[in-house]
N, C-alpha and C positions, 0 to 999 in steps of 0.2 A: 356697864351702867357707870355713870359718874359720881362719884360721891357728891355729897349737898356741901356747896361755898355759899363762906356766913358775909363773904365781901359785898361789896357796894355791885349789885348785877347792873349789866349793861359793859356795850362799849367804852373804855375807857378813852378819853381825847385829850388834846393840849386846848388850852383857849387859846380861837382864833388872835387875838389880839395881844394879850400876854401866855404866851407859848410856856412858860415856869409852872401856869395855873392848870391843875389837873380837874377836865371837867366828867361827867357823867350823866349826857344828855344835859340840861339846861342847869343839873345841882354842881358846885364847884364841891370837889372833895378831897382836897390835898392842892403842896403849894410847893414846889423844888425851888430850897435853898440854898447857897454856900454863904456859911458864917465864916467872916476872914476871908475872904478868898479875893483876892484881887482878879482874878479871873473867870466871868460869869459862863462860860461856854459850858463849864461843867455842873451848872444850876441846870442850863436846856439839856444835857445827856442825861441824868439824872431825871427830868421831866419825860422823857423817851422812854426812859427804863420802868418808871411809874405806870406811864400808858401799857406797856406791854406785859406788867404782872398778871392778867387776868388769860391773857390769849397765853402765855408762857404756862400759865397753872392746867388750863385744858389740852395741851398740845403734852406734858405728861403724865395728866389722866388718861390720856387716849394711849400715849406709848405704854404704860403699865396694862391699859385694859385689853388692847389691840395689837402691841408688838409693834417690830419693823416693819411699817406698812407703807405705799408710797403716800394715803393719807395723811399718816403720822408725820410723815417727812416733811409733808407740806405745809400742814401745822404750823412743826417746829420752825420749817425756815422763815413765816410768816410771822413769827412770834418776834425771832432773830433779827430780823428786819426791821421790825416797828419797835425794837429796843434799840437799836443803833443811829435811830431818825434814819432811814434809807426806804421805809416804806411809805 
């Protein structure tokens, strides 16, 4: 049984026109900024990490509860891919 999570429920995604804005459905929940850096690619990478956070939490909770199974590995690899922006 998974623990109660208090974060905004639902899939977190990047806004289609501004990928640094983190959305949950139609609701803006965060913006990834890089202050004082010339390279904005770091903001985009941060946005990928933000959107993967709920998936990583689920994968870790499943791993703790169920152990090293095919399902937990699949959840973990999907969360990692989302965090890296390759999903």
